N, C-alpha and C positions, 0 to 999 in steps of 0.2 A: 533326251535323245540318248539310245545307247550307241556308244564308240565302238564300232565293230570292225575287227581288223581279220581279212582272210589270207591265210598262208596257203601257198600252193603246195600241195603234196602229192601231185599227178605228174611232175615231171623230174623226179629224182633230185628235188631240192636239197641242199646241204643243211640249210636253216631248217631246224625243226624244232617243235616244242618241248619234246621229250630228249633230245640230246643234251647231256650234261655240259658240253662244250659252249653252250649258248645260255647256261644257267641264268646269268645275271641280266642278260638281255630280256627274256623271258620273264623273271622276276620282275624288273623295271614296268613290263607292259601291265601285268596284275595289279602291281601296286598304283599304277596310274590309272587305274580304272577303266583299262580297254577291255572290251569282250571280244576274245580270240575265237576263230573258228577255222575249221581245215577244208580245203578245196579237194576233193580225192577224185572227182570226175571230170577233171579238165576244164576249159573255157568254152562249153559248146552253147550254154544257155544264158543268155543276157538278164533275163528274168531273174535267174538263180545269183548272178553275180552282183545287181543292183542292190540286195540287202546288206552288203559291205561298203563302208564309206572309204576303205583303202584295202588295196591287194597287193600282196608283198610275193614278187617273183625272185628269189634269192639263189643265183648259180645253179640253173638247172644242167645237169651232167648226163652226156649220153643219151639223151633225148630231145627230140625238137617240137616246137609249138606247129601243130598243122595250120594250114592257110584259113579254116573257119575259127580256128580260135583265135588268131590274130585278129580277122576283121571283129569278131566279138569283144575282143580287148578292147581296140581301137572304139567300136561303138559306146561301150561302157564309159571311156574316158570322155568322148566328145558328149555325153549327156550328163557329164558332172560328177564321174568317178574318178578316183585316184590310185595311180598305180606307183609303187616302189620297185624299180628294177634293178637288181643288183647283180653283179657280175666279179670276176677275180681273174687274178695273174693269167695272162695269155687270152682272155676275152674268149670268143666262141672256138676259137682253134682248139685252145689247150683244154676247153671243159666239152667240146664235141658236142656243140648244140646250135642254135639259131635265134639267139635273142636278137641280133641286128637285124632279121626281117621284121621284128615288131618296133625295135627302136628307132628304126628310120622313118618311120610312120609319124613320130615326133620330132624329127629334125636332127637325130645324133647317132653313133654307133659306136661300139666298144672295139678298141684298137688291140690287134692282137700283139701285146708287150708287157713288159713288167717295169715299174718306175724304180729308179733308184735315185739318191742323192749323195755326193761325194762329200759334203761338208755338214749337211744338217740331217742327223739321223740318230736312232737309236739303236745301238749296238750293230746292227748290220746295216749296208747301205739301202737294200731293199724295204727297209722301214724308215723313210723319210718322214722328218717334219715339216708341217705344212703351216704355212703362216700368211699366204696369199689368199685372202677371203674379198669377195664382193658383198657390200652392204645389203642384206637380205635378212628376212625373219630366220632362215635357217643358220646364218652366221651370228646371229644376237647374242652376245656375252662370250663370243669365241676368241681366245687368243692364239691358241696353238692346239694341233692334234697330230697324232701318229697315222699314217696312210701306209699299212704294211702289206706287201705282195700285191699290188694294186695295179691294174691296167688304167691306162688313158683313155680319153674321150675325143672324137672329132664332131665337132658342130657341122653339120651340111649346109651348104651354100643356099639350099633352095627356099629354106627357111626366111630368108631376107625379104622375101617377095609374097610370102603367103600371110596373110594378115590375121588368120585365125590359129596361127602358130606363133608362138614366142618361147624361142629356146634361148638359153643364156649360161653362162658358166657361172659355177658358185665357188670353185676351189681351182688353184691352178698350181702348177709345180714351181719350184724355186729356180734362182739363176743357174745353180750348180746341179740341176737334175739331167739324169741321163736314163736312157733304157735300153734293154734288150728287145730287140722287136723281129718278129718272124714275118719275112718277106716273100710267103710262099715255098721257099725252099731252105733257107737258113735262118738261123737267129743272128743278128746282127747288133751292135752295140753303137750308139750315136747319142750326141746331146740331144736334150728334149726340154729347154726351158720353158717356164710359161705356158705350159699346155694343160687343158682343161682335164680337171680329175673327177668333177661333179657338175652335172647339169640340172636345170629347174625348167620346166616347161608348163606353159599354160596352152591347152589345148582345147579351143571350142569353151565347153562349159567345165571342163576337167583339168587334173594338173598330173604331172609326172615329174618324179625325180629319179636321175639315174647316176650310179657310179659303180666302180670296178672293185671294191674293197670287200670282201667277205669277213676277213680277220678282224674288222672295228665291232663286229657282234661277239665276239670270243670272250670267254671268261678264262681261258687257260693260260694267258700271259698279261699279267697288269702294265708291262711297260708297252704293249701296243696293241691290247684289246679294248674291250667297253669301257672299262675304267681310268686307261691312258688318258692323261692330258684331259683334254676338253670333247674328247670322244663321246661320253655319255650325252653331254649337253647337245653336241651335234644331231645324235639321231632323236633326242627329245624333239628338238627343234624341226626337224624333218617330218616326224608325225605331226605336230601342230600344225605346219604349214600344209599337208597333204588332207588333213581331216577339216581345216577351216574352209567354208564357203567364199569361192571368189566373190559373191556378191554381197555377204553379208557379215562375213567374220572378218574381226580386224582387231587394230591395237586402239584403246581409247586414247584420243590426244585431244588435249585442251588449247582451242584455238581461239586469238581474239579477232574479231571479224570488223571490219571497218562497217560502221551503223549503217551506212548507205547499202554496202553489200549485204548486210545481214537482213534489211527490210526487202531487199529484192529477191534474195533467196527464199527468205519465208514466203513471198508472194508466189514465186515459182512453184514452190513446192504444192501450194494450194491449188493453183490453177491447172497445173499439170499433173497433178496427182501422182506425185512422187511418193515413196513410203516415207521419207523422212530426209532431214537435212544431210544427214552423214552420206545417203546414197548419191545425192547430187554432187556433194564435194568429193566423194571416190571417182565419180565418173569424171568430173573435171579435171582432177587430178591425174588420172589414169590417161585421158587424152592429152594433156600436157607433158606427161612422160612419153609417151608414143611419139609426139611431136615437137620434143624439146627444143631440137638444134633449130628448126625451122621459125619456133615461136620466139626464141631467143635473137636469132638474126632480124627477125622482124620489128621485135621491141627496141632492138638497137639502130637500126635503120629510121624508126620513128622517132627515137630520142636523138639521134643526128639531126635530122631534119628540122626538130623543136629548137636545138641547140644553135644551127645558122639561121634561123628566124630570129631566135632570141637576140643572136650577135647582130643582125641586120637592123632589128628593132632599137638596140642600144645604140648602135652607130649614127642612125637618125636621129635620136635622142640627143646625143652630144653634138652633132652638126647644129641641130635646131637649138640647143643652148648656147652654143658658141655664137651663134648668129645674134643671139639675144644680148650676149655680153657684149658684142660688137656695137649694137645699137646702142646698149646703156653707154657706153663709153662715147659715142657720137653725141647722145643727149648730153652727157656730162660736159662735152666741150662748148656748150652753146651757154652763153652768159645769160645771168637772170636779167639784168640791164643794159650792159654796155657789151657790143660786139666788136672785137678789134681783127685786125687783118689776120693775126696769126691763128686766131679762133677759127675763122672760117677756112684757111686753109688746112686745119688739121681736121675739120668736118668735112670738107672735100676728099681729102685723102683716105679718110676711113670710108666713105660712100664709094670710092673707086675700089678699095679692097673687097668690099660687099658685092659690088655689081658688076666688077670687070671693066667697067667703062670709063673714059677719061673727061674730067670736067675743067673747065676754064671759068676764071671770074671774069664777069662781063661789065663791071665798073671799075673805074681808076680809082683804087683805094689809097695808093699813095698820093696822089692829088688830093682827095678829100681830107686825108689826114694831115697833110699840109695845111690846108686852108683851115682846119681846125686847131691849129697851134699859133692862132692869132693872139694878141695879147688881153688876156682875160679881164685887165681892168678898164677895157673901152665899155663905155657906156653903151648897152642893149638898146638896137632901134626897134621901135614898136612895129609889129605886124601882125598880121590877120590868117587866118586858114586859107581865105581865099587868095592872098598874096601869095602864099606857098603853091598853089596849086597854079595858078597863074605862072609864076616863075618856071616851076617844072614841066608845064607843057612848052614852054618857049625856048629853054635851054636845057642841054643835055647834061646839066649837073642836078646835084641836091642841093635843097633851100637848106635843110637840117641835116648835121651831123654831129652825133653824140650829144644831142639835146640842145645845140648852139646854131645859130645861122653861120652858114657857110661864107667865106670871103666874097664870094660871087654875088649870094643872095644879097650881102650888106651893100655891095657896089650897086646892085640893082635898085635896091630899096633907096638908098642915098640920091641916085639918079633921078628918081621917080620925085623923090621930095625936092 
């Protein structure tokens, strides 16, 4: 596909192919393989404009765009065309034109001022060095540029609620910036830190880049023109951004997808008839970009809920383990063969800790233990299971304690004999 750039020759634009002042820029265009064309009859036919991938309006002077031209240019961008709109020091006021009647359609306007910097500049303060960039295709590989004799830009508030217009700053002035601004009667000097100098616009299917610096195309001075610092890279990036399609052009990136996500994406592309996986990923990332703050807040909310549930679960597990440990301790208290009073008291105490209830021993352990302390050398009496049952049914005493006949049981047996 031919890469065709149309330069406006119908509104006294300063930037022309024939001017030696812009020889380096024009040579760059030819060396890059761009085919150039002149638009000499104005912007009155949408059909004529649509043969161009990019149209450059570079500082018209002493001539206005008429209403029909503005409407045709707006439709050109809406249908997928790209505009590079360039002003210069003083904006529309100094250049005696009406570029702002067009740029307001895209969410920005040029301010009637001239930007300077009191600290970072080349030779003159009106040639500020810019180092404040937003990450973007346009600012790729750029560290610093010179923006000489430039006007600033205002981004209009209405674009915040218009979903088909996305206007954003690309370059901004530094903290030591100031400007001379025309207030309608006088030129006044005031501080102007962190104000936009360049904007990019996505307008329906098309794109626009706007900035107020003509000297960046110049070949006359290497300290602030096309070859100064990273100025040439900036211009190259702008054209790359404008010529690339919003839907299909882009930078190749290697991404490792989760296997489940890969199979899901592959299936969706087939079922929903997407052109390819890249289109689906680009649409997803664009939605994520447009709704980033809301999505991140929702993710944080979900993570917090999961964290609370996990804490509650771990607390339940710990309490359960604590109960199991307590029960284990109780079981450890139970002797395998012989039960003593102290053992039973520890078991009852552990049960009370678990249940919160109070328990009492219902048998006279002290008496039983005393009766069990008889002389072991006595000859044991003979008795049967029936004797034990009969004794315990008629007396509130135990017949056997610690495997031996109690004193009461012995007395009962002797009396029977």
